[in-house]
FITORPA-358947 format. One record per atom (N, C-alpha, C): x, y, z; residue in three letters. Coordinates in pm, whole numbers, plus 50000, padded with zeros to 5 digits. Example, Ala and Ser with C-alpha at 12.3 -4.5 7.8 and 13.67 -1.06 7.14 Angstrom:
# residues 2
513194943150780Ala/512304955050780Ala/513204967050780Ala/512854977550708Ser/513674989450714Ser/512905000350787Ser/
# end
This chain:
# residues 121
397188066364383Met/398368072364244Met/399748061764231Met/399568055164316Val/400588043964323Val/400308037264210Val/398728030864260Gln/398558019764198Gln/398588026664044Gln/398778039863976Tyr/398138041063867Tyr/400088043363809Tyr/400628040563883Gly/402088038363843Gly/402908051263850Gly/402528065763960Phe/402888073463989Phe/403838064864068Phe/405598075664086Arg/406638073264214Arg/406348084064263Arg/405968098164188Ala/406298107364259Ala/405428117364207Ala/405338125964333Val/404788138664259Val/405248152564325Val/404898162464236Ile/405958173664237Ile/405138184764255Ile/404778195864370Ala/404548204164397Ala/404648221764423Ala/404428231164417Pro/405248240264462Pro/404448246264599Pro/405458248364705Trp/405388252764795Trp/405328269164765Trp/404428276964858Lys/404658290764855Lys/405128297064953Lys/405648311064946Glu/405898317165042Glu/405178332265059Glu/403888332865141Gln/402998342465241Gln/403518348965305Gln/404158364065351Gly/404488373465455Gly/405718363965522Gly/406518361065395Gly/407858354465522Gly/407048339565596Gly/406228339365548Val/406128323765621Val/405688312965467Val/406398303965483Arg/406588291965385Arg/404958282465416Arg/404368279665300Ala/403268271765301Ala/403388258465206Ala/402858250765314Pro/403238240865298Pro/402688232865141Pro/403268221265049Ala/402878221164911Ala/401718212664919Ala/402008204165036Phe/401158189065066Phe/400298193065181Phe/398928185065236Ala/398778184365384Ala/399258171365414Ala/399608175165586Asp/400798170165652Asp/399608154065614Asp/398458149265603Ile/397918135365598Ile/398558130665453Ile/398198139965375Phe/398828131065232Phe/400568127565255Phe/400948138365260Arg/402258138965238Arg/402718126065337Arg/402238121265455Asn/402368105665571Asn/401648096365498Asn/400928096365446Asn/399808086265384Asn/401098081665248Asn/401128089565178Ala/402418088465057Ala/403308082365065Ala/404158087965194Gly/405308082165203Gly/405178065465270Gly/404138060865312Lys/403768046765362Lys/403728044765270Lys/402928047065182Asn/402428041765016Asn/403738039064912Asn/405228042964950Ser/406068046264842Ser/405908054164771Ser/404628068064764Leu/405208077864707Leu/405798087664754Leu/407028093064643Leu/407538104064687Leu/407188116764660Leu/406738128864805Thr/406148139864748Thr/407248148164771Thr/407348159264652Ile/408558166764619Ile/408538181564621Ile/408718188464722Glu/407938205164719Glu/409388215164668Glu/408988218864580Leu/409878224664476Leu/409338241164488Leu/409868252864513Ala/409708266264497Ala/408638266364367Ala/407818278764377Asp/406978278864255Asp/407798286064141Asp/408568293864141Ala/409328298363989Ala/410048281063950Ala/410538269064041Glu/411258259863974Glu/410238253563927Glu/408808248363983Val/407808245463901Val/407568248263769Val/407358262363791Asp/407038271363651Asp/408308266363546Asp/408678268163551Gln/410378263963473Gln/410428252363406Gln/410008237663503Ile/409808223463493Ile/409038229663362Ile/407608231863389Phe/406548233363316Phe/407158238863192Phe/407618252963187Lys/408208254563077Lys/408898250562949Lys/409868239663026Trp/411098232262961Trp/409908221662924Trp/409078214362953Ala/408388206262960Ala/407188209562800Ala/406888220862807Asp/405938225962673Asp/407348229362570Asp/408038230562571Arg/408908231262484Arg/410148223362397Arg/410358213162514Val/410858201562496Val/410148188162480Val/410098180462319Glu/408988170462333Glu/409678159962378Glu/409198153662449Gly/409628141462524Gly/410348142062615Gly/411038152762642Leu/411148156762805Leu/411278147162861Leu/412498145162936Glu/412748132863010Glu/413248139463133Glu/412978131363255Ala/413108138063401Ala/413548121463483Ala/414738128163588Ser/414608113563648Ser/414898121363827Ser/414408112763895Ile/414688117264059Ile/415908110064126Ile/416688118364178Asp/417868110064229Asp/417498110864384Asp/417008101264454Leu/416548104064621Leu/417708101864676Leu/419168097664680Asp/419888096964761Asp/420618111564748Asp/420618118264641Glu/420858134664645Glu/419958145364632Glu/418758138064683Gln/417268146464664Gln/417588157664551Gln/417668153264426Arg/417338160064328Arg/416578151964231Arg/415988159664165Val/414578162864014Val/415878168263923Val/415918156163823Val/417138161163729Val/415908164463602Val/416398170663491Leu/415798173163369Leu/416758172463314Leu/416598158263195His/417758155763089His/417468164063002His/418228176262922Leu/417698187362878Leu/419048183362742Leu/420188191662693Gly/421688186162658Gly/422018186962748Gly/421758193862876Glu/422938193862996Glu/422118187163107Glu/422148190063218Glu/421098183963290Glu/420588197263395Glu/419768194263399Val/419518205263487Val/418658199563673Val/419208199863746Ser/418278197563821Ser/417988214163977Ser/417188200164020Phe/416068212664141Phe/416208206764254Phe/416878211764378His/417228200964497His/415628204564601His/415918193764657Phe/414428189964752Phe/414618187764910Phe/413958190365008Glu/414478184965111Glu/413318174165161Glu/413768162665202Ile/412548152765300Ile/413048144865379Ile/412158144165443Asp/412278140365581Asp/413148126765591Asp/414348126365696Ala/414978114965662Ala/414658097965734Ala/413758093165767Ala/412418086865771Ala/412418076965649Ala/411568089565594Val/410748086765476Val/412078079965359Val/413128088565354Lys/413618088665235Lys/414458073565238Lys/414598067265403Lys/415228054865428Lys/413588044365378Lys/412848046565400Arg/411698040365357Arg/412238038465280Arg/411978048565150Leu/412078047565025Leu/412738040864963Leu/414028038765040Ile/415318036264952Ile/415208025364948Ile/414748011965041His/415298002365112His/413777997165071His/412968003565035Gly/411408001065012Gly/410987990465105Gly/410807998465218Leu/409827995565358Leu/409058001565349Leu/408147990165404Asp/406287999265474Asp/406277994365588Asp/405178000365620Asp/405287996965830Asp/405397981565859Asp/404667972065801Ile/405207960565834Ile/406947954565816Ile/406907958365701Ala/408267953465728Ala/409737960565798Ala/409207976465866Leu/409917984065947Leu/409537972166100Leu/408187968766117Thr/407817963166229Thr/408747948366224Thr/408867941766099Leu/409717927766188Leu/411317928566151Leu/411887940466102Lys/412817948666071Lys/413357945366259Lys/412607947266365Ala/412577944166534Ala/412177934066601Ala/411637921266515Glu/410997911166537Glu/411557903266671Glu/413117906466682Asp/413767900466769Asp/413407906766889Asp/413627921966908Gln/412997927967039Gln/411697926567087Gln/410407925066975Ile/409407924966989Ile/409207907967087Ile/409917897166999Ser/409697884567060Ser/409857884767220Ser/411177889867219Ala/411697889167371Ala/411217898167481Ala/410007914367429Phe/409657914967528Phe/408257911167541Phe/408037901267414Glu/406957896367502Glu/407147882367589Glu/408207874167531Arg/408637868067654Arg/409197871167772Arg/409407885467812Arg/409917888567959Arg/408007892467991Arg/407277895567932His/405817900667959His/404877889467935His/405067882467905His/403917874667918His/404237852767886His/405117853667959Pro/405827838668004Pro/405127824967934Pro/405367820867876Gln/404527806867838Gln/404847802067980Gln/403577793768007Gly/403567788968147Gly/403457775368052Gly/
# end
């Protein structure tokens, strides 16, 4: 999805019998975060409202405020929807970190470990 220019995907979570059913399967959500794709879960009614506005307002623009964890629709006034996100995924996305970049942040500790466990002879 990222290769096609998508930066985020919004899907509705549903509540059934008092239990919240997630909008995304764990493997998709985890892989998406590792590939810089933000998955946003909103209530079913909120997603329906976004579609209604999109039908009514030609050229509707929206943005995502990741710091504040909000999807913002730019109507005459701003209408926003709050979403939850795992703190580690949020940090990765804000700082543009992939698995390699995260590993390189610990390069000094990795090198020290290697020296202790595999001393050069």
